RODO-2510 file (C-alpha; in nm, 4 decimals, decimal comma):
residues 452
     n   res          X          Y          Z
     1     x     9,4089    10,2677    11,4759
     2     x     9,4706     9,9571    11,2702
     3     x     9,0973     9,8727    11,2712
     4     x     9,0125    10,2140    11,1323
     5     x     9,2673    10,1739    10,8543
     6     x     9,1247     9,8356    10,7579
     7     x     8,7904    10,0014    10,6996
     8     x     8,9316    10,2530    10,4502
     9     x     8,7898    10,1937    10,1038
    10     x     8,9824    10,3317     9,8075
    11     x     8,7381    10,4674     9,5487
    12     x     8,7490    10,2726     9,2236
    13     x     8,5411    10,3617     8,9188
    14     x     8,3933    10,0377     8,7740
    15     x     8,3773     9,9971     8,3969
    16     x     7,9978    10,0204     8,3868
    17     x     8,0082    10,3626     8,5576
    18     x     8,2478    10,5187     8,3043
    19     x     8,0962    10,7569     8,0512
    20     x     8,3714    10,9984     7,9418
    21     x     8,3871    10,9943     7,5628
    22     x     8,6683    11,0894     7,3257
    23     x     8,5570    11,4503     7,2825
    24     x     8,5242    11,5186     7,6554
    25     x     8,8682    11,3700     7,7238
    26     x     9,0253    11,5644     7,4387
    27     x     8,8527    11,8886     7,5424
    28     x     8,9619    11,8416     7,9040
    29     x     9,3289    11,8290     7,8110
    30     x     9,3122    12,1005     7,5483
    31     x     9,1356    12,3217     7,8030
    32     x     9,3895    12,2296     8,0705
    33     x     9,6708    12,3761     7,8618
    34     x     9,4898    12,6481     7,6673
    35     x     9,5124    12,8956     7,9505
    36     x     9,6917    13,1924     8,1015
    37     x     9,9817    12,9918     8,2445
    38     x    10,0627    12,8384     7,9048
    39     x    10,0488    13,1805     7,7434
    40     x    10,2888    13,3131     8,0071
    41     x    10,5264    13,0198     7,9507
    42     x    10,5286    13,0949     7,5772
    43     x    10,5973    13,4603     7,6503
    44     x    10,8926    13,3844     7,8759
    45     x    11,0314    13,1370     7,6188
    46     x    11,0609    13,4307     7,3808
    47     x    11,3961    13,4793     7,5565
    48     x    11,5232    13,1810     7,3526
    49     x    11,4230    13,3305     7,0190
    50     x    11,1358    13,2016     6,8048
    51     x    11,3001    12,8951     6,6453
    52     x    11,4640    12,7575     6,9615
    53     x    11,1487    12,8232     7,1639
    54     x    10,9297    12,6254     6,9219
    55     x    11,1767    12,3340     6,9070
    56     x    11,1916    12,3185     7,2868
    57     x    10,8131    12,3387     7,3142
    58     x    10,7590    12,0453     7,0793
    59     x    11,0330    11,8144     7,2093
    60     x    11,0052    11,8810     7,5830
    61     x    10,6241    11,8733     7,5738
    62     x    10,6115    11,5473     7,3772
    63     x    10,8523    11,3760     7,6184
    64     x    10,6494    11,4974     7,9155
    65     x    10,3178    11,3836     7,7741
    66     x    10,4417    11,0330     7,7032
    67     x    10,4235    10,9999     8,0813
    68     x    10,0720    11,1464     8,0758
    69     x     9,9692    10,8609     7,8459
    70     x    10,1442    10,6046     8,0661
    71     x     9,9632    10,7279     8,3761
    72     x     9,6423    10,7623     8,1748
    73     x     9,6499    10,3913     8,0929
    74     x     9,7055    10,3102     8,4606
    75     x     9,3864    10,4989     8,5466
    76     x     9,1904    10,3128     8,2785
    77     x     9,3280     9,9731     8,3829
    78     x     9,2570    10,0116     8,7556
    79     x     8,9810    10,2741     8,7868
    80     x     9,1929    10,4521     9,0506
    81     x     9,3185    10,8097     9,0784
    82     x     9,6909    10,8769     9,0356
    83     x     9,7511    10,9335     9,4052
    84     x     9,5624    10,6176     9,4967
    85     x     9,7854    10,4342     9,2491
    86     x    10,0931    10,5732     9,4242
    87     x    10,0055    10,3496     9,7212
    88     x    10,1436    10,0543     9,5234
    89     x    10,4850    10,2134     9,4694
    90     x    10,5299    10,4333     9,7783
    91     x    10,3290    10,2196    10,0234
    92     x     9,9920    10,2825    10,1858
    93     x    10,1339    10,5494    10,4163
    94     x    10,4267    10,6409    10,1934
    95     x    10,1758    10,7610     9,9309
    96     x    10,1137    11,0620    10,1533
    97     x    10,4443    11,2023    10,0212
    98     x    10,3436    11,2203     9,6510
    99     x     9,9974    11,3318     9,7624
   100     x    10,1478    11,6279     9,9466
   101     x    10,3602    11,7024     9,6404
   102     x    10,0477    11,6953     9,4257
   103     x     9,8490    11,9158     9,6620
   104     x    10,1217    12,1808     9,6755
   105     x    10,1893    12,1876     9,3016
   106     x     9,8235    12,1986     9,1953
   107     x     9,7460    12,4664     9,4514
   108     x    10,0473    12,6526     9,3116
   109     x     9,9205    12,6250     8,9537
   110     x     9,5766    12,7385     9,0627
   111     x     9,7388    13,0398     9,2249
   112     x     9,9406    13,1160     8,9078
   113     x     9,6326    13,1165     8,6848
   114     x     9,4300    13,3043     8,9467
   115     x     9,6929    13,5774     8,9809
   116     x     9,7031    13,6310     8,6035
   117     x     9,3219    13,6343     8,5813
   118     x     9,3063    13,8696     8,8812
   119     x     9,5295    14,1110     8,6901
   120     x     9,2694    14,1030     8,4124
   121     x     8,9957    14,1804     8,6625
   122     x     9,2084    14,4685     8,7931
   123     x     9,2560    14,6052     8,4395
   124     x     8,8799    14,5794     8,3794
   125     x     8,8192    14,7833     8,6946
   126     x     9,0813    15,0320     8,5749
   127     x     8,9082    15,0761     8,2402
   128     x     8,5515    15,0825     8,3731
   129     x     8,5924    15,2589     8,7080
   130     x     8,9224    15,4413     8,6717
   131     x     9,0933    15,2471     8,9527
   132     x     9,4767    15,2642     8,9512
   133     x     9,6346    14,9609     8,7816
   134     x     9,8577    14,7133     8,9625
   135     x    10,2063    14,8580     9,0115
   136     x    10,0782    15,2095     9,0640
   137     x     9,9995    15,3652     9,4047
   138     x     9,6753    15,2095     9,5266
   139     x     9,6825    14,9560     9,2416
   140     x     9,6786    14,6557     9,4752
   141     x     9,3093    14,7172     9,5439
   142     x     9,2007    14,5983     9,1999
   143     x     9,4237    14,2899     9,2233
   144     x     9,2829    14,1944     9,5636
   145     x     8,9274    14,2273     9,4317
   146     x     9,0303    14,0171     9,1317
   147     x     9,1668    13,7376     9,3518
   148     x     8,8473    13,7332     9,5570
   149     x     8,6290    13,7280     9,2437
   150     x     8,8290    13,4411     9,0926
   151     x     8,8122    13,2419     9,4166
   152     x     8,4343    13,2766     9,4246
   153     x     8,4168    13,1590     9,0622
   154     x     8,6340    12,8579     9,1498
   155     x     8,4062    12,7625     9,4377
   156     x     8,1070    12,7798     9,2053
   157     x     8,2868    12,5763     8,9376
   158     x     8,3689    12,2857     9,1699
   159     x     8,0463    12,2938     9,3718
   160     x     7,8773    12,0360     9,1478
   161     x     8,1803    11,8047     9,1324
   162     x     8,3302    11,6417     8,8231
   163     x     8,0191    11,7018     8,6091
   164     x     8,0452    12,0792     8,6459
   165     x     8,4147    12,0601     8,5591
   166     x     8,3253    11,8730     8,2411
   167     x     8,0766    12,1456     8,1416
   168     x     8,3326    12,4190     8,2107
   169     x     8,5811    12,2441     7,9812
   170     x     8,3247    12,2233     7,6996
   171     x     8,2476    12,5952     7,7232
   172     x     8,6103    12,6880     7,7814
   173     x     8,7448    12,5267     7,4645
   174     x     8,4990    12,7300     7,2537
   175     x     8,6003    13,0549     7,4254
   176     x     8,9668    12,9700     7,3847
   177     x     8,9223    12,9055     7,0127
   178     x     8,7562    13,2438     6,9628
   179     x     9,0182    13,4225     7,1729
   180     x     9,3162    13,2630     6,9978
   181     x     9,1864    13,3679     6,6570
   182     x     9,1200    13,7200     6,7874
   183     x     9,4654    13,7442     6,9426
   184     x     9,6369    13,6119     6,6301
   185     x     9,4623    13,8674     6,4093
   186     x     9,5655    14,1468     6,6487
   187     x     9,9299    14,0335     6,6470
   188     x     9,9656    13,9913     6,2708
   189     x     9,8090    14,3299     6,2100
   190     x    10,1170    14,4830     6,3705
   191     x    10,4019    14,2466     6,2710
   192     x    10,4590    13,9607     6,0270
   193     x    10,5603    13,6044     6,1129
   194     x    10,8868    13,6674     5,9248
   195     x    10,9677    13,9613     6,1538
   196     x    10,8865    13,7485     6,4576
   197     x    11,1053    13,4605     6,3361
   198     x    11,4033    13,6936     6,2777
   199     x    11,3742    13,8918     6,6003
   200     x    11,6978    13,8847     6,8004
   201     x    11,6874    13,8369     7,1765
   202     x    11,8855    14,0951     7,3757
   203     x    12,2002    13,9216     7,5030
   204     x    12,1333    14,0006     7,8701
   205     x    11,7830    13,8509     7,8503
   206     x    11,8687    13,5296     7,6584
   207     x    11,7585    13,1951     7,8048
   208     x    11,9755    12,8867     7,7411
   209     x    11,8367    12,5730     7,5739
   210     x    11,8791    12,3481     7,8788
   211     x    11,7079    12,5974     8,1074
   212     x    11,4198    12,6226     7,8591
   213     x    11,3827    12,2425     7,8425
   214     x    11,3599    12,2242     8,2222
   215     x    11,1185    12,5163     8,2232
   216     x    10,8793    12,3500     7,9773
   217     x    10,9206    12,0059     8,1362
   218     x    10,8200    12,1385     8,4778
   219     x    10,5147    12,3025     8,3282
   220     x    10,4019    11,9894     8,1427
   221     x    10,4896    11,7238     8,3997
   222     x    10,2585    11,9012     8,6428
   223     x     9,9614    11,7574     8,4510
   224     x    10,0916    11,3996     8,4558
   225     x    10,0012    11,3378     8,8186
   226     x     9,6387    11,4243     8,7379
   227     x     9,6233    11,1868     8,4409
   228     x     9,4514    10,8893     8,6007
   229     x     9,2058    11,1169     8,7833
   230     x     9,0339    11,1671     8,4465
   231     x     9,1107    10,8519     8,2475
   232     x     8,9529    10,6316     8,5145
   233     x     8,6200    10,7677     8,3883
   234     x     8,6612    10,6359     8,0306
   235     x     8,5671    10,2825     7,9152
   236     x     8,8115    10,3025     7,6228
   237     x     9,1777    10,2079     7,6500
   238     x     9,2659    10,4096     7,3393
   239     x     9,0867    10,7122     7,4843
   240     x     9,2937    10,6884     7,8027
   241     x     9,6224    10,6874     7,6124
   242     x     9,5763    10,8868     7,2918
   243     x     9,3310    11,1626     7,3879
   244     x     9,5313    11,3027     7,6839
   245     x     9,8521    11,3118     7,4779
   246     x     9,6958    11,4710     7,1697
   247     x     9,4757    11,7111     7,3673
   248     x     9,7575    11,8282     7,5934
   249     x     9,9956    11,8728     7,2994
   250     x     9,7397    12,0715     7,0996
   251     x     9,6669    12,2915     7,4017
   252     x    10,0265    12,3649     7,4984
   253     x    10,1575    12,4269     7,1453
   254     x     9,8521    12,6297     7,0525
   255     x     9,8497    12,8695     7,3447
   256     x    10,2253    12,8857     7,4105
   257     x    10,2646    12,9821     7,0437
   258     x    10,0193    13,2690     7,0939
   259     x    10,2069    13,3823     7,4052
   260     x    10,5358    13,3565     7,2179
   261     x    10,4364    13,5574     6,9114
   262     x    10,2409    13,8121     7,1205
   263     x    10,5391    13,8813     7,3441
   264     x    10,7809    13,9076     7,0511
   265     x    10,5404    14,1380     6,8654
   266     x    10,5292    14,3714     7,1676
   267     x    10,9101    14,3586     7,1890
   268     x    10,9382    14,4504     6,8186
   269     x    10,6872    14,7359     6,8272
   270     x    10,8090    14,8780     7,1593
   271     x    11,1777    14,8164     7,0987
   272     x    11,2239    14,6424     7,4359
   273     x    11,1745    14,2887     7,5684
   274     x    11,0710    14,2393     7,9301
   275     x    10,9743    13,8885     8,0437
   276     x    10,7769    14,0386     8,3319
   277     x    10,5282    14,1719     8,0751
   278     x    10,4623    13,8312     7,9184
   279     x    10,1372    13,7628     8,1020
   280     x     9,8203    13,7668     7,8873
   281     x     9,6550    14,0511     8,0798
   282     x     9,9401    14,2941     8,0095
   283     x     9,9723    14,1844     7,6468
   284     x     9,5963    14,2068     7,5827
   285     x     9,5981    14,5597     7,7232
   286     x     9,8995    14,6620     7,5094
   287     x     9,7350    14,5188     7,1978
   288     x     9,4233    14,7191     7,2776
   289     x     9,1901    14,4177     7,2852
   290     x     8,9629    14,5754     7,5477
   291     x     8,7375    14,4535     7,8281
   292     x     8,5909    14,1557     7,6412
   293     x     8,9356    14,0021     7,5910
   294     x     9,0124    14,0458     7,9596
   295     x     8,6847    13,8726     8,0478
   296     x     8,7790    13,5797     7,8246
   297     x     9,1134    13,5541     8,0067
   298     x     8,9212    13,5304     8,3333
   299     x     8,6952    13,2551     8,1992
   300     x     8,9754    13,0516     8,0381
   301     x     9,1621    13,0474     8,3688
   302     x     8,8668    12,8570     8,5095
   303     x     8,9132    12,5760     8,2537
   304     x     9,2705    12,5112     8,3681
   305     x     9,1949    12,5563     8,7350
   306     x     8,9080    12,3076     8,7142
   307     x     9,1724    12,0412     8,6394
   308     x     9,4160    12,1821     8,8977
   309     x     9,1581    12,1824     9,1737
   310     x     9,0333    11,8323     9,0977
   311     x     9,3930    11,7054     9,1038
   312     x     9,4605    11,8725     9,4413
   313     x     9,1268    11,7554     9,5812
   314     x     9,1915    11,3942     9,4760
   315     x     9,5361    11,4037     9,6389
   316     x     9,3868    11,5408     9,9617
   317     x     9,1272    11,2626     9,9542
   318     x     9,4085    11,0057     9,9284
   319     x     9,5570    11,1324    10,2540
   320     x     9,2121    11,1529    10,4176
   321     x     9,0061    10,8803    10,2423
   322     x     8,6919    10,9577    10,4419
   323     x     8,6991    11,3199    10,3282
   324     x     8,4221    11,3946    10,0781
   325     x     8,5661    11,5046     9,7404
   326     x     8,3468    11,8148     9,7302
   327     x     8,4687    11,9232    10,0736
   328     x     8,8276    11,8505     9,9658
   329     x     8,7756    12,0779     9,6649
   330     x     8,6489    12,3592     9,8874
   331     x     8,9533    12,3224    10,1116
   332     x     9,2019    12,3447     9,8224
   333     x     9,0200    12,6477     9,6771
   334     x     9,0642    12,8288    10,0086
   335     x     9,4315    12,7296    10,0307
   336     x     9,4909    12,8385     9,6706
   337     x     9,3328    13,1766     9,7456
   338     x     9,5806    13,2329    10,0279
   339     x     9,8773    13,1276     9,8118
   340     x     9,7692    13,3622     9,5298
   341     x     9,8561    13,6631     9,7468
   342     x    10,2238    13,5567     9,7824
   343     x    10,3604    13,7366     9,4694
   344     x    10,2252    14,0645     9,6065
   345     x    10,4698    14,0465     9,8973
   346     x    10,7802    13,8557     9,7811
   347     x    10,8769    14,0358     9,4596
   348     x    10,7862    14,0091     9,0934
   349     x    10,5391    13,7505     8,9684
   350     x    10,8001    13,6167     8,7235
   351     x    11,0539    13,5491     9,0018
   352     x    10,7896    13,3704     9,2080
   353     x    10,6758    13,1701     8,9047
   354     x    11,0269    13,0545     8,8129
   355     x    11,0999    12,9475     9,1719
   356     x    10,7750    12,7519     9,1693
   357     x    10,8723    12,5776     8,8425
   358     x    11,2054    12,4739     8,9947
   359     x    11,0179    12,3152     9,2847
   360     x    10,7762    12,1346     9,0510
   361     x    11,0536    11,9829     8,8376
   362     x    11,2537    11,8864     9,1464
   363     x    10,9761    11,6823     9,3118
   364     x    10,7671    11,5616     9,0173
   365     x    11,0482    11,4099     8,8106
   366     x    11,1387    11,1412     9,0682
   367     x    10,7732    11,0911     9,1717
   368     x    10,6492    11,0192     8,8185
   369     x    10,9513    10,8007     8,7400
   370     x    10,8825    10,5855     9,0474
   371     x    10,5085    10,5495     8,9819
   372     x    10,5551    10,4506     8,6163
   373     x    10,8503    10,2176     8,6794
   374     x    10,6611    10,0360     8,9532
   375     x    10,3551     9,9682     8,7359
   376     x    10,5194     9,8889     8,4016
   377     x    10,8366     9,7149     8,5189
   378     x    10,7834     9,5824     8,8696
   379     x    10,4112     9,4978     8,8543
   380     x    10,4094     9,4070     8,4827
   381     x    10,1023     9,6349     8,4253
   382     x     9,8886     9,4562     8,6816
   383     x     9,7910     9,5769     9,0289
   384     x     9,5764     9,3838     9,2750
   385     x     9,3173     9,6589     9,3187
   386     x     9,1449     9,4872     9,6113
   387     x     9,4699     9,5128     9,8084
   388     x     9,4723     9,8948     9,8006
   389     x     9,3988    10,0457    10,1421
   390     x     9,4665     9,7256    10,3384
   391     x     9,6860     9,7222    10,6465
   392     x     9,9491     9,4462    10,6193
   393     x     9,8362     9,3954    10,2611
   394     x    10,0399     9,3607     9,9442
   395     x    10,1295     9,7308     9,9332
   396     x    10,2040     9,7778    10,3021
   397     x    10,5829     9,7138    10,2768
   398     x    10,7468     9,8211    10,6067
   399     x    10,5124    10,0091    10,8354
   400     x    10,3114    10,1257    10,5346
   401     x    10,6157    10,2745    10,3587
   402     x    10,8233    10,1434    10,0666
   403     x    11,1878    10,2312    10,1507
   404     x    11,2975    10,1884     9,7870
   405     x    11,0571    10,4597     9,6724
   406     x    11,1440    10,7042     9,9505
   407     x    11,5186    10,6623     9,8995
   408     x    11,4808    10,7060     9,5237
   409     x    11,2715    11,0193     9,5725
   410     x    11,5297    11,1769     9,8053
   411     x    11,8201    11,0903     9,5726
   412     x    11,6251    11,2299     9,2752
   413     x    11,5708    11,5589     9,4558
   414     x    11,9397    11,5790     9,5502
   415     x    12,0473    11,5106     9,1896
   416     x    11,8211    11,7878     9,0630
   417     x    11,9521    12,0391     9,3166
   418     x    12,3151    11,9430     9,2510
   419     x    12,2964    11,9516     8,8708
   420     x    12,0324    12,2090     8,7797
   421     x    12,2772    12,5017     8,7625
   422     x    12,5703    12,3058     8,6166
   423     x    12,6864    12,4619     8,2894
   424     x    12,6651    12,1404     8,0864
   425     x    12,2987    12,0769     8,1696
   426     x    12,1993    12,4446     8,1527
   427     x    12,3387    12,4783     7,7993
   428     x    12,2315    12,1410     7,6555
   429     x    11,9511    11,9056     7,7657
   430     x    11,8570    12,0289     8,1105
   431     x    11,8448    11,7996     8,4143
   432     x    11,4757    11,7074     8,4518
   433     x    11,4569    11,4133     8,2087
   434     x    11,8053    11,2899     8,3033
   435     x    11,6948    11,2907     8,6666
   436     x    11,3855    11,0866     8,5758
   437     x    11,5948    10,8220     8,3967
   438     x    11,8371    10,7942     8,6900
   439     x    11,5464    10,7742     8,9368
   440     x    11,3833    10,4958     8,7353
   441     x    11,7046    10,2917     8,7205
   442     x    11,7749    10,3445     9,0897
   443     x    11,4223    10,2328     9,1810
   444     x    11,4722     9,9153     8,9761
   445     x    11,7966     9,8342     9,1562
   446     x    11,6599     9,9054     9,5036
   447     x    11,3430     9,7050     9,4331
   448     x    11,5516     9,4046     9,3274
   449     x    11,7670     9,4319     9,6390
   450     x    11,4536     9,4611     9,8506
   451     x    11,3135     9,1368     9,7076
   452     x    11,6380     8,9388     9,7437
***
């Protein structure tokens, strides 16, 4: 067993093999956020009111994407994926924990975007073939067909590896630009920005500021653990730090804003706000944008899921280093397809989505805090790359596991669960970023004790 582990080679992208330029990096992260899930997040944030929602979007997103830049630099410096990098902080075997976290959360995000896109496919079938829409008797048929169609498209999109993903992002950003302009025109034909800004949230539907901060943080932190998977392909340090931050911020503010104003415009014109109707498929149908708009929603979901699937595939490859990346991508597509059916059986899509966000914030906060603290504080921004994958090597710790990281992760999860619903955090700053600070400090203390 030990001999086999000694033979494991961790894939590192050498500087001479890196060709991702500024535009491709920027487009990747704009496309990652300019999607159905971001639109839905903006729509649900309408429950805070326009002004609070925009403030939360800017502040919580910017804080989250500072970590994206930090991890992005780590990928540039080492040429390793994020989950490979986690071997230094969690241990060679301990890194399986953040890898499992990454697999589950990226499969979850793929399922979220697929479900929304599948609703668009179902609405297209309703308009073209007269099939009942989802929620009506027999309406599940269109949704099932939509999920299958989207899964086939995902398999095709990842079949050529990272190059095909890059091409999808280039096409996707153009489609997104056209769609956002189209959507904006449709919204402002019915209501003005002044009306949107002054719309009052019904008291029973209002979301608190702290809950909104956690909500947005969970959404944005999900991308952080995929940061190095892309920046390891750029030869520019500035490109690894600046482009992910700027691209992700542009994408999330751009599309969440559209989801926010679209949802509020529907609430104003209909006289009722329902967060369950915040998904882009429902809004596009209510705005009368037609089949073409629904097709664009389908295609833009592919741009986000290209990043999701690559992140999940890279994490799976970290657990099974001999597994070909293309095969890993096929496996996660199949798993994501299965997960996409869950909202059909457990209740509303919104309830499922919010439970998923709670899980993401709970596990990613401590994970990201540990990975960043280890590299920037403990390792002083320098890892011995040749030691990665070695049994009894520098990052083996005790039996392949770093106790300091595991203990910190468990404590971080407990803190999140204990404090998430506490009135102070719910009404003020949320618990996610506080949890990350505490996790970072705890990891520092435990690492010092471990060395002494």
